[in-house]
C-alpha positions in Angstrom: 79.5 91.2 97.2 82.7 93.9 97.8 84.2 95.2 101.2 85.2 98.2 102.8 87.6 98.1 105.1 90.0 100.0 107.5 92.5 99.4 109.9 91.8 101.7 113.0 94.9 102.3 115.1 94.2 105.7 116.6 90.9 107.6 117.4 91.9 111.1 117.9 90.1 111.7 114.7 87.8 109.1 114.6 84.3 110.9 115.2 85.1 113.4 112.2 86.4 110.0 110.0 83.0 108.2 110.8 81.1 111.1 109.7 83.0 111.6 106.1 82.7 108.1 105.7 79.1 108.3 105.7 79.3 110.9 103.0 81.3 108.1 100.6 78.5 106.7 97.4 78.9 103.2 97.9 76.5 100.3 97.2 76.5 99.6 100.9 73.3 97.1 100.6 75.9 94.9 98.8 78.9 95.3 100.6 80.8 94.2 104.2 82.2 96.5 106.4 85.3 95.3 108.3 87.4 97.4 111.0 90.3 95.8 112.4 90.6 97.3 115.4 93.9 98.3 118.0 93.4 96.6 121.4 94.2 99.6 123.5 91.7 101.9 122.2 88.6 102.6 124.2 86.2 99.7 123.3 83.1 101.7 124.0 84.2 104.9 121.8 85.1 102.0 119.1 82.0 100.4 119.1 79.7 103.8 119.5 81.3 104.8 116.2 81.2 101.5 114.2 77.6 101.8 115.3 76.7 105.1 112.9 78.0 103.3 109.5 75.0 101.8 109.1 73.4 100.6 105.7 76.3 97.6 105.0 74.8 94.2 104.2 77.4 92.6 106.8 78.9 94.3 109.0 82.2 92.7 111.2 84.6 94.5 113.9 88.1 92.6 114.6 90.3 93.2 117.7 94.2 92.9 116.1 96.2 90.7 118.0 99.2 92.6 116.7 100.6 95.4 118.9 100.3 98.7 117.1 102.9 101.2 117.4 102.8 105.1 117.7 103.9 106.4 114.7 105.3 109.6 116.1 107.7 107.9 118.7 108.2 104.3 118.5 108.1 104.4 114.7 110.6 106.9 114.6 113.2 104.8 115.3 114.7 102.2 112.8 113.7 98.7 114.7 110.0 100.7 115.3 109.6 101.3 111.6 110.1 97.7 110.8 107.9 96.8 113.6 105.0 99.2 112.3 105.3 98.0 108.5 105.3 94.1 109.7 101.9 95.3 111.8 100.5 97.1 108.6 100.9 93.9 106.9 99.5 92.0 109.8 96.3 93.8 109.7 96.0 93.7 106.0 96.3 89.9 105.8 93.3 89.9 108.1 91.0 92.2 106.1 92.1 90.6 103.1 90.9 87.2 104.7 88.2 88.2 105.7 87.0 90.7 102.6 84.2 89.6 100.2 84.9 90.3 96.7 87.0 93.3 95.7 88.8 95.4 98.8 88.5 99.4 99.1 90.8 100.4 101.8 90.7 103.7 103.6 93.4 104.8 106.5 92.0 105.8 109.7 93.4 109.0 109.4 92.5 109.8 105.8 89.5 111.6 104.3 88.1 110.7 100.7 85.7 112.9 98.8 82.3 111.3 98.5 83.0 110.2 94.7 86.2 108.2 95.7 84.5 104.8 95.7 83.0 105.2 92.1 85.9 106.5 90.6 88.5 104.2 91.6 86.0 101.1 91.4 85.5 102.0 87.8 89.1 102.2 86.8 90.1 99.3 89.0 87.7 97.1 87.2 89.5 97.8 83.7 91.0 94.5 82.8 94.2 95.9 82.8 94.1 97.6 86.2 94.8 95.5 89.3 94.1 98.7 91.6 93.8 102.4 92.0 94.1 104.8 94.5 93.5 108.3 95.8 96.3 110.9 96.9 97.0 113.0 99.8 99.3 115.6 100.7 102.8 114.5 101.6 103.2 115.2 105.1 107.2 116.3 104.1 106.3 118.3 101.4 102.4 119.2 101.6 102.0 118.3 97.9 99.5 115.9 96.6 101.9 113.0 95.7 102.4 109.4 95.2 105.2 107.2 94.5 107.3 105.6 91.7 110.1 103.1 92.0 113.5 103.8 90.1 115.8 100.6 89.7 119.3 102.6 91.0 121.5 101.0 88.7 119.8 101.5 85.4 120.6 105.4 85.9 123.6 107.4 86.2 124.8 108.5 90.0 124.4 112.5 89.0 121.1 111.7 87.6 120.0 109.8 90.9 121.5 112.7 93.1 119.4 115.3 90.6 116.1 113.2 91.5 117.2 113.4 95.1 117.6 117.4 96.0 114.0 118.0 93.6 112.0 115.5 95.7 111.9 113.3 98.6 112.9 109.6 98.3 113.4 106.7 100.0 116.0 104.1 99.7 114.8 100.6 99.6 117.6 97.9 98.4 118.5 98.2 94.8 115.8 100.5 94.1 114.6 104.1 94.9 111.2 105.3 95.7 110.4 108.6 95.1 107.7 110.9 95.5 105.5 111.2 92.4 105.0 115.0 92.3 101.2 115.7 92.0 99.9 115.3 88.2 96.5 115.5 86.5 94.2 113.1 85.4 95.3 109.0 85.4 98.6 108.4 85.6 100.2 104.8 86.0 102.4 104.5 89.4 104.2 101.8 90.9 103.3 102.0 94.6 101.5 103.7 96.8 100.4 104.7 100.5 97.3 102.9 101.3 95.1 106.4 101.3 92.0 105.1 100.2 92.5 102.1 97.8 90.4 99.9 95.7 91.7 96.5 94.9 90.7 94.1 92.7 90.1 90.5 94.2 91.9 88.8 91.3 95.2 90.6 92.7 94.7 90.3 96.2 92.7 86.8 96.7 96.1 84.4 96.8 98.3 87.3 97.9 100.1 87.5 101.6 101.0 91.3 102.6 104.7 91.6 103.7 106.2 94.1 106.0 109.5 93.6 104.2 110.8 91.1 101.3 114.5 91.1 99.5 113.6 94.2 97.3 111.4 96.7 100.1 110.9 97.7 103.1 106.8 98.5 103.4 103.5 96.4 102.5 102.4 99.1 100.2 105.5 99.0 97.9 105.8 95.3 98.1 102.2 95.1 97.0 102.4 98.0 94.2 105.4 95.7 92.9 103.2 92.4 92.9 100.7 94.3 90.7 102.7 95.6 88.5 106.0 93.5 88.1 104.4 90.1 89.0 101.2 90.2 87.7 101.8 92.9 85.0 98.9 94.6 85.8 98.6 98.3 86.1 98.0 100.8 89.4 96.4 104.0 88.6 96.1 107.1 90.6 93.3 109.2 89.9 94.6 112.6 90.8 91.2 113.9 91.2 90.8 112.1 94.1 92.2 114.0 96.4 92.0 113.4 100.5 92.0 115.3 103.3 95.1 113.7 105.6 95.0 114.4 109.5 98.1 114.1 111.9 98.6 114.4 115.4 102.2 115.6 115.8 105.0 115.4 118.9 103.1 117.7 120.9 99.8 116.5 120.5 98.2 119.2 117.9 96.4 117.8 115.3 97.3 118.4 111.6 94.7 119.0 108.8 96.2 118.8 105.3 
């Protein structure tokens, strides 16, 4: 038995998200469904949405004791960003503790194609692979993208500056986390936003998601490091698994990418 899980922190596109999720081809009769839900959301609305996802062998809905932070306001500050990252890590650990078998995670504003599970699970089950992910449009560039890690001290300063000029990036301590422009087929990566990711039980059974470490900020980047540098496994992106991405801006308008 494997698990389909999601952290439900917002509900502005919940009905559409559920309808899209119902179209994803998964062996539901041998899967567990888990939602970890923001306690501030309307419980009746959440229950009605959850009940639409039928056919799973087991189903579990958990109210998170960790307060969610609004992505557009509180998380825009440095303090809010760190709190949000630790919140996501906390809730990923709930999913990990309650899952059975491998874990297929889809973010609550991500709309994968119907073949996402089939594609990503086939890659992730290869002996050399620890996880496989799809891709969504960057909210900064509007392009499909994922991430790579570059050790800064291994690159001349002018090279780092040229990368910075070409594509957005984040600085995490001794590393540069750069957006990787859209490719074709399959690529090896070092990290990814959760988006829709298939994780082998082997790589997460003893893993604890952390919001910040001595190397990186972000549970997703730390997880990628664990797979590729600690376990020496491959982390793959399948550029053919292109996902829709919905976001509500500061004015309350919904953006569909």
